[in-house]
C-alpha positions as protocol buffer text, in pm:
chain_id: "A"
residue {
  index: 1
  type: MET
  ca { x: -2976 y: -1451 z: -1861 }
}
residue {
  index: 2
  type: GLU
  ca { x: -2657 y: -1372 z: -2052 }
}
residue {
  index: 3
  type: PRO
  ca { x: -2329 y: -1444 z: -1867 }
}
residue {
  index: 4
  type: LEU
  ca { x: -2124 y: -1143 z: -1755 }
}
residue {
  index: 5
  type: SER
  ca { x: -1824 y: -1034 z: -1956 }
}
residue {
  index: 6
  type: LEU
  ca { x: -1483 y: -1098 z: -1808 }
}
residue {
  index: 7
  type: LYS
  ca { x: -1445 y: -723 z: -1755 }
}
residue {
  index: 8
  type: ALA
  ca { x: -1771 y: -713 z: -1557 }
}
residue {
  index: 9
  type: GLN
  ca { x: -1667 y: -1016 z: -1351 }
}
residue {
  index: 10
  type: ILE
  ca { x: -1336 y: -852 z: -1263 }
}
residue {
  index: 11
  type: LEU
  ca { x: -1510 y: -526 z: -1173 }
}
residue {
  index: 12
  type: ALA
  ca { x: -1746 y: -715 z: -940 }
}
residue {
  index: 13
  type: VAL
  ca { x: -1457 y: -900 z: -774 }
}
residue {
  index: 14
  type: LEU
  ca { x: -1263 y: -577 z: -719 }
}
residue {
  index: 15
  type: PHE
  ca { x: -1572 y: -402 z: -581 }
}
residue {
  index: 16
  type: ALA
  ca { x: -1650 y: -687 z: -342 }
}
residue {
  index: 17
  type: ALA
  ca { x: -1288 y: -734 z: -230 }
}
residue {
  index: 18
  type: GLY
  ca { x: -1234 y: -379 z: -107 }
}
residue {
  index: 19
  type: ARG
  ca { x: -860 y: -446 z: -128 }
}
residue {
  index: 20
  type: PRO
  ca { x: -601 y: -507 z: -398 }
}
residue {
  index: 21
  type: VAL
  ca { x: -661 y: -834 z: -581 }
}
residue {
  index: 22
  type: ALA
  ca { x: -361 y: -1009 z: -736 }
}
residue {
  index: 23
  type: LEU
  ca { x: -357 y: -1164 z: -1083 }
}
residue {
  index: 24
  type: LYS
  ca { x: -309 y: -1510 z: -929 }
}
residue {
  index: 25
  type: GLU
  ca { x: -640 y: -1463 z: -743 }
}
residue {
  index: 26
  type: LEU
  ca { x: -818 y: -1355 z: -1061 }
}
residue {
  index: 27
  type: ARG
  ca { x: -706 y: -1678 z: -1229 }
}
residue {
  index: 28
  type: ALA
  ca { x: -983 y: -1847 z: -1026 }
}
residue {
  index: 29
  type: LEU
  ca { x: -1225 y: -1696 z: -1281 }
}
residue {
  index: 30
  type: GLY
  ca { x: -1096 y: -1962 z: -1522 }
}
residue {
  index: 31
  type: TYR
  ca { x: -944 y: -1741 z: -1790 }
}
residue {
  index: 32
  type: PRO
  ca { x: -586 y: -1737 z: -1922 }
}
residue {
  index: 33
  type: GLU
  ca { x: -355 y: -1472 z: -1779 }
}
residue {
  index: 34
  type: GLU
  ca { x: -339 y: -1286 z: -2112 }
}
residue {
  index: 35
  type: ALA
  ca { x: -719 y: -1254 z: -2121 }
}
residue {
  index: 36
  type: LEU
  ca { x: -725 y: -1129 z: -1762 }
}
residue {
  index: 37
  type: LEU
  ca { x: -459 y: -868 z: -1837 }
}
residue {
  index: 38
  type: ARG
  ca { x: -647 y: -752 z: -2151 }
}
residue {
  index: 39
  type: ALA
  ca { x: -970 y: -721 z: -1951 }
}
residue {
  index: 40
  type: LEU
  ca { x: -792 y: -528 z: -1674 }
}
residue {
  index: 41
  type: LYS
  ca { x: -641 y: -290 z: -1930 }
}
residue {
  index: 42
  type: ALA
  ca { x: -981 y: -240 z: -2094 }
}
residue {
  index: 43
  type: LEU
  ca { x: -1145 y: -182 z: -1755 }
}
residue {
  index: 44
  type: GLU
  ca { x: -877 y: 70 z: -1665 }
}
residue {
  index: 45
  type: ALA
  ca { x: -939 y: 255 z: -1994 }
}
residue {
  index: 46
  type: ASP
  ca { x: -1316 y: 253 z: -1936 }
}
residue {
  index: 47
  type: LEU
  ca { x: -1274 y: 404 z: -1590 }
}
residue {
  index: 48
  type: ALA
  ca { x: -992 y: 648 z: -1673 }
}
residue {
  index: 49
  type: GLU
  ca { x: -1216 y: 948 z: -1751 }
}
residue {
  index: 50
  type: GLY
  ca { x: -1404 y: 915 z: -1423 }
}
residue {
  index: 51
  type: HIS
  ca { x: -1754 y: 905 z: -1574 }
}
residue {
  index: 52
  type: LEU
  ca { x: -1849 y: 635 z: -1323 }
}
residue {
  index: 53
  type: GLY
  ca { x: -1672 y: 801 z: -1029 }
}
residue {
  index: 54
  type: VAL
  ca { x: -1421 y: 522 z: -979 }
}
residue {
  index: 55
  type: GLY
  ca { x: -1084 y: 432 z: -1119 }
}
residue {
  index: 56
  type: LEU
  ca { x: -857 y: 131 z: -1128 }
}
residue {
  index: 57
  type: GLU
  ca { x: -521 y: 144 z: -952 }
}
residue {
  index: 58
  type: ARG
  ca { x: -238 y: -106 z: -955 }
}
residue {
  index: 59
  type: VAL
  ca { x: -102 y: -125 z: -601 }
}
residue {
  index: 60
  type: ALA
  ca { x: 62 y: -376 z: -365 }
}
residue {
  index: 61
  type: GLY
  ca { x: 99 y: -637 z: -640 }
}
residue {
  index: 62
  type: GLY
  ca { x: -266 y: -625 z: -746 }
}
residue {
  index: 63
  type: TRP
  ca { x: -548 y: -402 z: -864 }
}
residue {
  index: 64
  type: ARG
  ca { x: -808 y: -214 z: -662 }
}
residue {
  index: 65
  type: LEU
  ca { x: -1092 y: 25 z: -723 }
}
residue {
  index: 66
  type: ILE
  ca { x: -1039 y: 380 z: -604 }
}
residue {
  index: 67
  type: VAL
  ca { x: -1248 y: 695 z: -601 }
}
residue {
  index: 68
  type: HIS
  ca { x: -1168 y: 889 z: -918 }
}
residue {
  index: 69
  type: GLU
  ca { x: -1032 y: 1239 z: -853 }
}
residue {
  index: 70
  type: ARG
  ca { x: -1335 y: 1389 z: -1028 }
}
residue {
  index: 71
  type: ALA
  ca { x: -1563 y: 1227 z: -768 }
}
residue {
  index: 72
  type: LEU
  ca { x: -1358 y: 1323 z: -461 }
}
residue {
  index: 73
  type: PRO
  ca { x: -1555 y: 1644 z: -385 }
}
residue {
  index: 74
  type: ALA
  ca { x: -1882 y: 1448 z: -373 }
}
residue {
  index: 75
  type: VAL
  ca { x: -1732 y: 1178 z: -151 }
}
residue {
  index: 76
  type: GLU
  ca { x: -1584 y: 1437 z: 84 }
}
residue {
  index: 77
  type: ARG
  ca { x: -1915 y: 1628 z: 109 }
}
residue {
  index: 78
  type: VAL
  ca { x: -2113 y: 1316 z: 197 }
}
residue {
  index: 79
  type: LEU
  ca { x: -1871 y: 1102 z: 397 }
}
residue {
  index: 80
  type: LYS
  ca { x: -1638 y: 1366 z: 543 }
}
residue {
  index: 81
  type: PRO
  ca { x: -1350 y: 1117 z: 554 }
}
residue {
  index: 82
  type: THR
  ca { x: -1067 y: 1165 z: 800 }
}
residue {
  index: 83
  type: PRO
  ca { x: -741 y: 1012 z: 680 }
}
residue {
  index: 84
  type: PRO
  ca { x: -541 y: 811 z: 932 }
}
residue {
  index: 85
  type: ARG
  ca { x: -303 y: 1041 z: 1113 }
}
residue {
  index: 86
  type: LEU
  ca { x: 59 y: 962 z: 1179 }
}
residue {
  index: 87
  type: SER
  ca { x: 278 y: 1192 z: 1382 }
}
residue {
  index: 88
  type: LYS
  ca { x: 590 y: 1337 z: 1222 }
}
residue {
  index: 89
  type: ALA
  ca { x: 796 y: 1104 z: 1442 }
}
residue {
  index: 90
  type: ALA
  ca { x: 595 y: 799 z: 1331 }
}
residue {
  index: 91
  type: LEU
  ca { x: 632 y: 901 z: 964 }
}
residue {
  index: 92
  type: GLU
  ca { x: 1005 y: 944 z: 1017 }
}
residue {
  index: 93
  type: VAL
  ca { x: 1041 y: 596 z: 1166 }
}
residue {
  index: 94
  type: LEU
  ca { x: 819 y: 446 z: 895 }
}
residue {
  index: 95
  type: ALA
  ca { x: 1036 y: 606 z: 625 }
}
residue {
  index: 96
  type: LEU
  ca { x: 1351 y: 475 z: 791 }
}
residue {
  index: 97
  type: VAL
  ca { x: 1204 y: 124 z: 802 }
}
residue {
  index: 98
  type: ALA
  ca { x: 1087 y: 149 z: 439 }
}
residue {
  index: 99
  type: TYR
  ca { x: 1426 y: 257 z: 306 }
}
residue {
  index: 100
  type: HIS
  ca { x: 1653 y: 50 z: 531 }
}
residue {
  index: 101
  type: GLN
  ca { x: 1459 y: -273 z: 585 }
}
residue {
  index: 102
  type: PRO
  ca { x: 1518 y: -516 z: 734 }
}
residue {
  index: 103
  type: VAL
  ca { x: 1626 y: -302 z: 1028 }
}
residue {
  index: 104
  type: THR
  ca { x: 1646 y: -344 z: 1405 }
}
residue {
  index: 105
  type: ARG
  ca { x: 1515 y: -110 z: 1672 }
}
residue {
  index: 106
  type: ALA
  ca { x: 1873 y: -27 z: 1775 }
}
residue {
  index: 107
  type: GLU
  ca { x: 1963 y: 63 z: 1416 }
}
residue {
  index: 108
  type: LEU
  ca { x: 1655 y: 285 z: 1389 }
}
residue {
  index: 109
  type: GLU
  ca { x: 1742 y: 457 z: 1716 }
}
residue {
  index: 110
  type: ALA
  ca { x: 2100 y: 511 z: 1597 }
}
residue {
  index: 111
  type: MET
  ca { x: 1976 y: 669 z: 1272 }
}
residue {
  index: 112
  type: ARG
  ca { x: 1713 y: 878 z: 1446 }
}
residue {
  index: 113
  type: GLY
  ca { x: 1905 y: 968 z: 1761 }
}
residue {
  index: 114
  type: LYS
  ca { x: 1598 y: 901 z: 1975 }
}
residue {
  index: 115
  type: SER
  ca { x: 1397 y: 609 z: 2113 }
}
residue {
  index: 116
  type: VAL
  ca { x: 1158 y: 444 z: 1868 }
}
residue {
  index: 117
  type: GLU
  ca { x: 998 y: 181 z: 2090 }
}
residue {
  index: 118
  type: GLY
  ca { x: 652 y: 339 z: 2126 }
}
residue {
  index: 119
  type: LEU
  ca { x: 654 y: 443 z: 1762 }
}
residue {
  index: 120
  type: LEU
  ca { x: 731 y: 89 z: 1647 }
}
residue {
  index: 121
  type: GLU
  ca { x: 444 y: -45 z: 1857 }
}
residue {
  index: 122
  type: GLY
  ca { x: 203 y: 204 z: 1698 }
}
residue {
  index: 123
  type: LEU
  ca { x: 320 y: 121 z: 1346 }
}
residue {
  index: 124
  type: LEU
  ca { x: 287 y: -252 z: 1423 }
}
residue {
  index: 125
  type: GLU
  ca { x: -68 y: -200 z: 1555 }
}
residue {
  index: 126
  type: ARG
  ca { x: -165 y: -10 z: 1239 }
}
residue {
  index: 127
  type: GLY
  ca { x: -28 y: -293 z: 1025 }
}
residue {
  index: 128
  type: LEU
  ca { x: 221 y: -68 z: 845 }
}
residue {
  index: 129
  type: ILE
  ca { x: 527 y: -263 z: 961 }
}
residue {
  index: 130
  type: ARG
  ca { x: 587 y: -618 z: 1083 }
}
residue {
  index: 131
  type: VAL
  ca { x: 860 y: -832 z: 1232 }
}
residue {
  index: 132
  type: VAL
  ca { x: 1033 y: -998 z: 938 }
}
residue {
  index: 133
  type: GLY
  ca { x: 1292 y: -1202 z: 1129 }
}
residue {
  index: 134
  type: GLU
  ca { x: 1576 y: -1187 z: 1377 }
}
residue {
  index: 135
  type: LYS
  ca { x: 1926 y: -1054 z: 1322 }
}
residue {
  index: 136
  type: GLU
  ca { x: 2216 y: -1293 z: 1357 }
}
residue {
  index: 137
  type: ALA
  ca { x: 2363 y: -1096 z: 1647 }
}
residue {
  index: 138
  type: PRO
  ca { x: 2381 y: -1124 z: 2026 }
}
residue {
  index: 139
  type: GLY
  ca { x: 2032 y: -1110 z: 2172 }
}
residue {
  index: 140
  type: ARG
  ca { x: 1879 y: -1193 z: 1832 }
}
residue {
  index: 141
  type: PRO
  ca { x: 1709 y: -852 z: 1790 }
}
residue {
  index: 142
  type: LYS
  ca { x: 1390 y: -837 z: 1583 }
}
residue {
  index: 143
  type: LEU
  ca { x: 1412 y: -712 z: 1227 }
}
residue {
  index: 144
  type: TYR
  ca { x: 1135 y: -485 z: 1100 }
}
residue {
  index: 145
  type: GLY
  ca { x: 1004 y: -432 z: 748 }
}
residue {
  index: 146
  type: THR
  ca { x: 700 y: -281 z: 580 }
}
residue {
  index: 147
  type: THR
  ca { x: 377 y: -465 z: 498 }
}
residue {
  index: 148
  type: GLU
  ca { x: 137 y: -495 z: 206 }
}
residue {
  index: 149
  type: ARG
  ca { x: -84 y: -250 z: 399 }
}
residue {
  index: 150
  type: PHE
  ca { x: 201 y: 4 z: 385 }
}
residue {
  index: 151
  type: LEU
  ca { x: 203 y: -29 z: 6 }
}
residue {
  index: 152
  type: GLU
  ca { x: -177 y: 8 z: -7 }
}
residue {
  index: 153
  type: VAL
  ca { x: -189 y: 314 z: 221 }
}
residue {
  index: 154
  type: PHE
  ca { x: 84 y: 494 z: 27 }
}
residue {
  index: 155
  type: GLY
  ca { x: -39 y: 382 z: -316 }
}
residue {
  index: 156
  type: LEU
  ca { x: 274 y: 187 z: -409 }
}
residue {
  index: 157
  type: GLU
  ca { x: 284 y: -124 z: -623 }
}
residue {
  index: 158
  type: SER
  ca { x: 614 y: -231 z: -468 }
}
residue {
  index: 159
  type: LEU
  ca { x: 904 y: -90 z: -266 }
}
residue {
  index: 160
  type: GLU
  ca { x: 1078 y: -5 z: -594 }
}
residue {
  index: 161
  type: ASP
  ca { x: 816 y: 271 z: -631 }
}
residue {
  index: 162
  type: LEU
  ca { x: 953 y: 458 z: -329 }
}
residue {
  index: 163
  type: PRO
  ca { x: 1100 y: 793 z: -432 }
}
residue {
  index: 164
  type: PRO
  ca { x: 1480 y: 775 z: -470 }
}
residue {
  index: 165
  type: LEU
  ca { x: 1683 y: 872 z: -168 }
}
residue {
  index: 166
  type: GLU
  ca { x: 1868 y: 1199 z: -188 }
}
residue {
  index: 167
  type: ASP
  ca { x: 2180 y: 1254 z: 19 }
}
residue {
  index: 168
  type: GLY
  ca { x: 2106 y: 1186 z: 384 }
}
residue {
  index: 169
  type: PRO
  ca { x: 1833 y: 994 z: 562 }
}
residue {
  index: 170
  type: PRO
  ca { x: 1474 y: 1001 z: 428 }
}
residue {
  index: 171
  type: LEU
  ca { x: 1210 y: 1229 z: 572 }
}
residue {
  index: 172
  type: LEU
  ca { x: 1417 y: 1325 z: 872 }
}
residue {
  index: 173
  type: LEU
  ca { x: 1180 y: 1561 z: 1049 }
}
residue {
  index: 174
  type: ARG
  ca { x: 1381 y: 1689 z: 1340 }
}
residue {
  index: 175
  type: GLY
  ca { x: 1324 y: 2026 z: 1486 }
}
């Protein structure tokens, strides 16, 4: 039996992982970084038209397979997916954390003008934020920041991919 091409090996790894796979993980295949990057680029080009129903996306510092937009109607008809729901308040707090991290609960409440305690707990449970340290201040309040899961859910490679802030706080959804 003929050995699989590097492109086929990478495709199999991405399919099996079900999550973004970083270049450093792909190095375990035993190929130089340049060869891995060439194979990823070729795989991305092969999947770009959607003829196989999947695409390749660079997100959260790695690559993952996604459903190609041309295949979305079929997936929706069969699986009837329901995206995770976040309330407007939870989205507001998540945006504040994303743009102002690391940030304390008190700082979030000052920006929002309302309590965020229950919202922070929900975002922590969903794995969208995490405690990233403690502030050098009386009481040593926890500092919150976003997670790799946040990047995955919102399709971002890194925090630099967040849309630029306009004047005023992000996604403030009062009213």
